[in-house]
N, C-alpha and C positions, 0 to 999 in steps of 0.2 A: 504493500500500500504506500509506504513512504517512498519507495523507488519510483512508483508511478507518479506521485505528486512532484518529485524532483524532476522527472522527465518532462511532465507537463509545464512546470515552471520554466525549465530550460527553453522549451520551444515557444513559449509565450514571450520570451525576452526579445528585444530588438536584435536584428541580425548582426549589427556591428558588435554589440555586447556579447552575443553568442560566439561569434568568430574569435573575439579577443580572449574569452574564457577558454575556448578550445585550443587556441595557440599556446596560451600560458600552461594549460594542463599538459599538452603534448611536450612542450619544452622541459617542463619539470620532470615528466616521466622519463624522457630520454636522458636528462641530466642525472637522475638517480641510477638509471641502468648503467650508464658509462662509468659512474663512480664505483659501483659494485664490481664491474667487469675489470677495470684497470685502476684500482685504488692507489697504485704507486704514481701514476701519471695524473690522476685527478684526486688529490688528497681529501677534498671535502665535497659534499653534495653541491654546495654553491658553485665550486669550480666546474662541476659537471653541468649544472644549469646554465652557467655563463657560456660554456662551450656550445651547448645546445642552441641557445639564442643566437650566438654569433654565427654558427654554422647554418642553422635553419633560415636565417635572414640573408644568407649568401654574402655576408660581410667578410668572414674568414680572416681574422687577425693572425691566426697561426700560433698564438701563445700556448694553446692546449691542442694536442692532436692525439688520436688513438694510435697505438702501435701494434697491437695484436690483431690477428685476423678477424676474430669475432667483434673486436672493437670497431674495425673498419667497416664490417657488415652493418653494425648499428649506425655508423655514420652515413652509410649509403641510404639506409632506410629513413634516417632523419632528413637527408637532403631531398629524397623523393616525396616524403609525406609532409614534413615540416616546411620545406622550401615552397612547395606548391600552396600550402595552406596560408603561409605568410603573404605570398604574392596575391592570393585571392582576397585576403583580409585588406591589404593595402588598396587593391583595386576597388573593393566594395566601399571602403572608407572614402576614397576619392569620388566615386560615383554618388555616394550619399551626400557628400558635401556639395557637389555640383547640383544635385536634385534639390537640396534644401535652398540653395541660392536661387534656383529657377522658381521654386514654389514661393519663395519670399517676394521676388519681383512680380510674380503673377497674382499676388494677394491671396494665397491659400494658407498661409501660416497665421495662427492665432497669436494675438499680442498678450504677453504675460505680465507686463509692468502695471504700475498704478500711478495715480495722480497725474495722468497724462491729458493731453488735449486731443479731442476728436474733431477732425474737419470732415464735413459731409459735402461732397460735390467737388469736382476738379474743374476749375476755370481760371481765367486770368486773375480774378480777385484772390483766389486761393494761392496761386503762384506768387503774386506780389506779397501776400501775407507771409509766406514762408521766407521770402527774401528779407522781410523786415525782422523776422525772428532771428535770422542768422546775423544781421548787422547790428542789432540793438541788444543791450544788456539791461534787462528789466528784472528787478527782484520779483520772486514768487512766480516767474513765468515757467510753465511746465516745460521740462527738458525733452520729454518724449512726445512725439506727434504721430497720431494715427489718422490715415486718410481712408475714408470709405467712398467708393465710387463704382458704378456699374458700367460706365462707358469706356473706361480704360482697360486695356489688356494686360499691361505691365507698367510698373514704376520702379526705376532703379533706386535702391536704398542709398547707394553711394553718392548718387547725384543730387537727390532731393532730401535725404536725411529724414525720411518719414517711413513709418511702417504701413504698408499698403494692404488694405482688405478689399478684395473684389466682391461686389454684390450689391443688393438693394438695401439701403439704409433703413427700410421699414421691416426688414426681416429680423426676427429675434435671434436667429442663429448667427447672422452677420454681426449684430450688435454684441452678442456674446463673444464672438471672435475678437472684436475690438476691445473687449473687457470693459464695457461701459459701466458695469457695476462699481468699478473702482476709478472711473474717470473723474477728472477735476472740472472739465468744461467741454461743452459741445458747441461748435460753430456750424450753422447750417446756411449754406449759400444757395441762391436760386439757380435753377437749371437753365442755362442760356439757350438750350435747344427747344424749350417749350414756350408757349405763349405766356403772357404775364399771369393770366387767370390760372392756367394749368400749373405754372411754376409755383404760385402761391399755395394752391391746393396740395401740391406735392410737399412743399415746405411744412405745411401744417401737419400732414401725415407723418413726416419725419420727426416733428416735435413730439407728437403723441407717442410714437414708437420709442423715442429716446427717454421721455419721461416715464413711460410705462415700464421700462427696464431699470431706470434709476431715477426716482422721483426727486432726489436731492441734487442731481447734477445741474450745474449752472448752464443754462442754454441761451445762446445768442442766435437769432434767426434773421435772415434778410427777407423782407417783404416788399413787393413791388407796387401793390395797389392798396389804397386806403381802406377799401371795404373789407379786406381780409386781416387788417391789423387787430381788430377785436377778437377775431377767431383765433389768431396766433396767440394772443394773450390768454384766451380761454383754454387753449391746448396746453398751456403751461410754460410758454417762453418767458424767461426772466428778463430778456432785453430784446428789443426789436430794432433793426436797422432798416430805415426806409430809404433805400438807395435812390429811387426815382425822385423823391422829394429833394434829396441832397444834390443830385445832379441838376435838377431844374433850378435850384438856387444858384448853382455855379454858372449856369447859362445866363441867368438873369443878371448876375454881377458882370459877366463878360460883355453883355450887350452895351453896358454903360461905361465900360472901361475906356478912358480917353487917352491913356498913355501906353507905353510899350510893355508895361508889366502884365504878366499873365495871372489872372485871378486863380485859375485852376492850379497852376504850378506853385503859386505861393501857398495855397491851402494844403496842397499835397505835401510840400516840403515841411510845412509847419506840423502836420500830423505825423510825418515820419520822424521828425527830430524832437517832438515834444509829446508828452502824455497828458491827457485830460484826467484829472483826479477830483475827488470830492471828499470832504471831511466835515464832521460836525463842528460848529463854532466853539472855540475855546472860551471858557467862562470869562477870562479877562477882557474879551472883546465884545461881550454882550453890552448893549446900549452905547457902543462906540460907533462912530461913523465909518462908512465903507472906505474912505480915504486912509484913515489910521490903520485899518486892517491890511489894506493894499500895500502900504509902506512896509509893514512887518513882513509880508510875503516876499517883497522885493529884496529885503535883506537876506532872505533864505534862498535867493536866486529862483524864486517862483513867481508866477504872474497871476494875480487874482482877477478873474474875469466876470464873476457873477455869483448869485446865491440862488438856492432853491428854498422857497417858502410856501408851505401849504400846497406842495406838488406843483407849484408854478415856478417856471424858470425866469429869473430876472438877470439878463445878461447886460453887462456894462451899465449898472444902475448909476444914479447920481452919486457923486462923492459924499454928499450930505446924507445919504440914506442911512438910517440907524439900524444896526444889526440887532436881531432879536433872538431870544432863546428858542432853540429848535431849528434855527437856520442851518442849511448845509452850504458850505463854501465850495465854489467851483474854481479850480485853478489849473494852470499849466505848469508841468514840471519837465525839465530837460531830461531826455533819455540819454543814458550813457551809450556811446557808440563804440563798437569794436572795430578799430581801424586796421587790424591785422588780417581781416577776412578779405 
């Protein structure tokens, strides 16, 4: 009974581990055999095992050699059996490594890490976001990034530094592969191949699937139409990016730009080099004016741009505006850049 369980356990192990154990067992066996046959030339069992590994791997240092006829016969058997087995093991190991690399680039390998960022959808926005992650040094930014997309056939990990999962982001199996249960944040971008209405409906389904697998994961979703904003909020999105509204504002600003400065370039560079932050007002600044608080932020190399009061955003308020208890301060903080990349 015990022998049968051992045999079953052996054949249930991965083939690489099985081959390694078989090689080790065979080399140890031949090492003990040669030690008992020629104890004068192989004083210890370890010397015999060393000779078996060196001979079986076809390295052949020549520091230990059998001299008797029966010893040479044992060496021949070792070369025939052990040499072929070692070669097969190395070939299997190489093939397994190549297959793993291929499966990794094709999105077939599950992610095992935690506190990671999941990006849903591969498009130009996602690509630019990855470049910003590489060039900026932001505290508490997830170091591991998992990309879920169904349209790509392969993504090179070496080139993009992301763990790719191929499949539909609404599938529980795919989300489990991305280990969403231990993810820190999920960013959902709109599908550029769909119409705005279809893209928003797909985004809402992605939100529901993500929240259904991890209700606590922080979710940021891109919504294109105003009518679907409430539905995205109902689905559980913690933050909504209205890209169409943002781009329309940029076009509006560019229409009235009378000099050579590009509004779009200025805002894009500002967002790339500075981070929007918010924080509750410190007690010493309650009942102080906005100007006094702004000077304090400038001393910290931060730029105070507004306040949030009763869910209302007050951007660039009058310097005489009195700050109240419960206000949230909105400010810009410079992002540390990694100039070595």
